[in-house]
C-alpha positions, -999 to +999 in steps of 0.1 A: -648-406+110-630-380+087-640-353+110-626-371+140-593-377+125-591-341+115-597-330+151-571-356+163-546-344+138-551-308+150-545-319+187-515-335+178-502-305+161-512-282+188-495-304+213-463-303+192-464-264+191-469-262+229-440-285+235-418-264+211-428-233+228-419-249+263-386-263+251-375-229+236-386-209+268-358-192+287-351-214+318-340-181+338-372-162+330-396-161+361-431-154+351-448-130+375-483-131+391-508-113+368-515-078+381-547-067+395-566-042+378-589-033+407-579-023+442-596-013+474-581+022+477-592+049+452-566+070+431-578+102+452-569+083+485-536+070+472-528+106+463-540+120+496-521+095+516-489+092+496-458+103+515-421+095+511-414+067+536-376+058+546-384+036+577-394-001+570-404-028+590-381-062+589-395-088+570-403-096+533-430-086+507-450-111+485-442-119+448-475-105+440-468-073+457-434-070+437-454-080+404-478-051+410-450-026+417-432-036+385-463-034+365-472+001+378-437+014+367-436+001+333-462-028+327-483-031+294-517-016+296-529-015+262-527-026+225-494-019+207-476-027+240-485+006+255-473+009+291-485+022+324-463+054+323-465+077+291-437+080+271-426+106+243-435+090+211-440+057+227-403+049+225-400+037+261-362+045+271-368+033+307-357+000+319-366-014+356-346-036+378-355-050+413-325-054+436-341-081+457-333-091+491-363-106+507-391-113+486-412-145+492-402-174+467-375-154+451-339-157+457-318-125+464-302-108+433-308-082+408-335-088+385-344-073+350-382-067+343-395-077+310-428-057+305-439-075+274-439-111+291-446-095+325-416-115+338-382-110+355-348-124+349-319-125+375-290-106+362-267-108+391-269-132+421-268-125+458-282-099+481-265-067+471-289-041+490-256-031+511-235-026+480-264-004+465-265+016+496-230+021+495-230+036+462-259+060+473-240+074+501-249+048+527-285+057+526-300+031+552-336+025+535-320+009+506-300-016+528-333-022+548-361-024+524-367-059+510-365-047+473-352-017+456-366-006+422-339+010+401-350+030+371-326+033+343-326+048+309-312+043+274-313+078+261-308+069+224-341+054+222-356+088+226-328+109+210-332+091+175-364+109+172-364+141+193-325+151+194-312+173+220-350+174+236-346+138+246-329+142+279-358+163+289-384+138+279-367+109+295-365+127+327-401+137+326-409+100+319-389+090+351-411+111+371-442+094+357-430+059+363-418+069+399-452+086+408-470+053+395-446+034+420-454+058+448-491+055+444-493+017+437-472+012+470-497+034+489-526+014+475-511-019+487-501-005+522-465-003+514-442+026+515-413+038+492-392+071+485-373+082+455-336+087+459-316+104+434-282+109+454-259+082+443-226+076+423-237+066+389-208+046+379-210+027+413-246+018+407-238+007+374-212-015+388-235-032+412-261-036+387-236-045+360-254-022+335-240-016+300-253+015+282-280+023+306-277+052+329-292+048+366-317+077+373-336+067+404-335+041+432-370+034+450-369+012+481-401-004+488-414-022+518-437-023+548-442+010+565-424+010+601 
């Protein structure tokens, strides 16, 4: 009888803990589908077939596809919050944003990716793909692709340890993350291209960034 009462007590305590976690959860946070760790395309095939794609079919991509792309860019892959792309000193200066126009089950807007929770949070409402394209010299792929991945950086995270070398290390890291997005897109039958020609201040306005500096835009969609 005593054991039964103890079990019931623990169940009550557990229920209260779960309710507390649920009550304190950010209602604006959107959990993403869990990323797949095995695919049908080998790394060698993805490398061989990878090309920059600027022409996209009309239509949307799925939430699962967006989840996989974001995970490839900066997702957690190991203990100690280690991520998919290597980082000097594991300081992780990069931040990832998705400028969403056509993702199934997701309203248009600018979403910030949280690697630790594998979730996104909308920071700016509305379809801002055209505004982002305008900030990038009217490059059409940005306005047409269903989603644009924007990679930004907070240099100070790396500078506090590496000083003047930080800029170089951050830029190397952007290359790592971008190549992951390229290969993940190819593995899923999608296309992307890395775009670096844009007005930094105008991109910051569209995304309503603070201390972060935009370094790359990667439109992602179905190949035309």
